[in-house]
N, C-alpha and C positions, 0 to 999 in steps of 0.2 A: 268878971266880964268875959264873954266868949265871943268868938268870931267864927263864922262858917265861910269856907271857901269852896266853891264848886268848880271843878275842872272837868271839862269834857275830854276824855282821853281817846275818843274814837279817832280823831284826826292823827294823834300821836301814834296810836296803834297801827293805823293804815300806813303811815310813813315808815314805821319800823318794819312792817311786813314787806313793803316794797323794797326797802333797803336790804333786807335779808334775801329776797328773790334776786336782786341785783348782785349780791355778793356771790351767789352761785355762778352767775354769768361771768363776773369778773375773775373768779378763781379759775374757771375753765379757760378764759382768755389768757391768763397768766401761764397756765400749764401748756397751752399751745405755743406760747413764745418760748418757754423753757425747753419744750421738746424740740423746736426748731433750732434753738441755739445749741443745745447739747448734741443733737444729731450731727450738726456741722462740726462741733469739736471732736466727736468720736470719729468722724470721717477723716479729719486732719491727723488723728493719731493711729488710724488703722494701717496695718502693714500693706504694702502695695506690691503686687506681683503683676497682675494684668488689669486691675481696676474693678473687678467684679465685686469684691468685698466692700469697697468704698461705696459703690453704687447701691449695694443692698441694704445699707444701714438706714433705718427708718426712725423718725421721731413722731410720735402720735400722742394726742391728749384725749382724755375721756373722763368718765366717772366710774368709780368702783366703791361700792359700799357707801354711797352718799358723799364721797370725797372726789375732788378733782385730782387727776393723776397725769403724769407725763411718763411715757414709756419709750425707751430707746432700745431698739432691737434689730436683729437680722432675722427676717421671717424664716421659719423652718422649711418652707417650700422653695426658698431661694436656692439657686445653684451654688451660692457661696456659703450656705449654712454649715456644712461639715467643715469647711476651711475656717469659717468664722470661729467656731468653738475651739479648734486647735490653736488658732492665732490668738485668741483671747486668753486661753487657759494654760497653754504649754510653754515651756522654755525653748528658745530657738535663736539662731543667729539671724540678724536682719540681712536681707538681700540687698543688692545694689539699688534697686528701685526704691525700697523703703528708706535706705540711707539718704538717697537724693531727696526724697520727700521730706525727711526730717530736716535737712538743711534748708529746703525751700520754705517750710512752714514755721520753722523755729520751735516746733513742739516735739516732744518725745514720741516717736512712732514705735509701735510694738504691742506686746501683750497687755492685757487689761485696758484696751483702748476705750471701752465704754465706761468702765468704772473709774478710770483716771479722768475721763472727761467730766464726770460728775464731781469727783473729789477735788479736782483742781479748780473747779468753778463754783464752789458753794457760795462764795460771797456774791458772785454775779447772779446766781439763782435767787438768792434772798432779795437782791435789789430789784430784779424783774417782778417778783411777787409783791414786794412792798409798793412799787410804783403802780402796778396794775390795780391793787386793792385800795389805793387812795381814792376817796370820794369827796 
């Protein structure tokens, strides 16, 4: 005995295609939220002299090679750019304003302010992405 089952997969294929298209939008939305969150964290950790560095930190989201990405940076044309590189990469003693900021924020202020913002918040980044990609 044999049975034949006909299934029209056109509706399924259409739904799958729409879900994949929506996934790109959701991934970009997740990266926008991650960029905003991490740029705020980097600003909290950036050394403070006059405030130019903190104001220059940017969080942006976009796509690169078909993937959604978040970029935390100090634009190279910013007046704070040369200072940003030194403050991120070199060893130095925190000034009075940076120490006061550290007490105020409760976060370590100083070198590697961008990479520490990422490293210290990996769990939060995962949660943002997971929550945004739930459908």
